C-alpha positions, 0 to 999 in steps of 0.5 A: 500499500502507499504511504508517506515516508521520510527516510532520515532526519531533514529529508523530504517526505515522499510516497513509497510502497509499504508492506504492513504486518498481518493482523494478529490477536487484538489487532485491526486493519483500517482503510484510511479515508482521510488524514491531517497533516499535523505539526508533530509530523513536521517534528518528526521529519526535522528530528525534533521528537527523535524518531527512528527511520525510515518512518511512516508519518501521520497520526490524525486520521479517520477510516473504516475497519476492514479486518479484525483479530481475535478479541478486537473490540471493534467490528468490520465496517465500523467507522473509527478515528485513530488515537495516537495515545491509547492508555493501557488503563492498568498503570498508576496514572490511568488508575488515578484517572489520568489516562492522558499521562499513561506511562505506555504512551507517547512514543515518537515511533514504533516498528512496524511493517517494511518497504518493498525492499525489505527494510523495516519501517517505523510508524509515527506515534504507533500509527503511521496514518498517512497511509492507505491502511494501517494495522494497529491495536483495537484500543488505538481506534475509537468508533464514531457515528457513521456518516461524519465527513471523513476529512472532519472526523480525521481532525478529532483524534489530534487537533480537536481532542487536544484543543477542546480538551485544553479549553474545557478540561485543562482550563475549564473555560466558563462562559463570560471569561475571556480567552486569548489563543496564541498560535493559530495553526490547526490546534490553535484554531481549534481552541478558538472554536472551542472557546467560543462554543464554551461561551468565552468572550472575548476570544482573541486570536494571536499570530505572527502575521495578519494572514491568519486574521480571517481564519481566526474570525472564522473560527470564532475569535472576536478579535485578532492581535499580531504577535509582537512586543506589544501583544500583551498590552493589546490584549489587556486593552481588549479585557478591561485592562486587566488581561485575559482570564485564560491564555491558551498557548499553542506554539511551545516556545519560551517567548510565546509562554512568557508573552501569554503570562504577561497577557493574563490577568492577576489570578488567570490561568496560562495553559501550554499546549504547544510541545517545545524543546528541552533546552528552551527555558522559561524565566519568571521572577519569584516576585512575579509568580507570587504577586500575579497569583497566575497559574501556568500549567500544561495540557497533555492531549487536552487532559482528555480520555479519548474513549470518552471524549472522542465519541462526544466530540463526534456527536457534537459535530453530527449535531451541528454544534461544533463546526470544524470546517474553518480548520481545513484550508487544503483537501489534497491527494497523498502525493501533495502532502510534501507540499503541505509540509512546506506550507506548514513550515512556512506557517501558511493556512490551517489544516491540509487533509489527505483524502484517500476516497 
């Protein structure tokens, strides 16, 4: 089957023929219908997340089950969303009700399948979803209502679950609270949608250039601010001079985390969704921490339980109460995915979604 493969750090991804392993006990084969191109995939290409190569890219996808092994929890014909961080349900964190911190999840890559040349391949975050098919453990798929558009369904497993969870579960945004979202890629735009759906007002989108303004407004932002040294002051001007109740940081850089801190009111909350580098340190003074009474925390996978939260999000989409169309700026074939990576590295657009149907 065809898949998008990168052969080494910094190399340009290309479409290659990959042979998947047979379906074993507890496994399922899924025909992928649509897959999003996520910034985490770019971090695999440039080596930030240190995967093994050659690597089948992709971890945000939806499809249909076509084969099941003994003991699988789904059936042939089920429409599913792939889950790149399936909890084990047995470790300390899972037992404590924190499946997003599962000790068994989140590895950059896992060995699975091989190229037609015989060279073993790895798959991104246990999935390798920018491919015509995947073979994964059945607990790595979550059934969703039949009939959802595949391009929208694909985004539920990463961008939307991460963003909606950050807004609703980590930050616990309440109606009437002010929210600023910094970094308007796919996750940031999804956070705007989630904040608006939660009843936040105002909802302020922040990005480097004015090119994201229209996307931000389409996703539900009431205001748009360009990210520069004056950004915190501009946010305070839009929030009664106090600063936002909540800042959702979707970049993962010390500079934007510090800016989010300054844009948040005393007693407010900064939620870091972006995953940054190990050596990029955030500096806050001890006096500022005490005096501001702000909270700084991260949101890993939206503090979500995929088995619980993915079906709820899918139901909201089906009911028309969650509109995700503004997240998709390009619908492309697999062969055009390398260009989507280039656009993403330049900060252009929102999500590119590869369609296989």
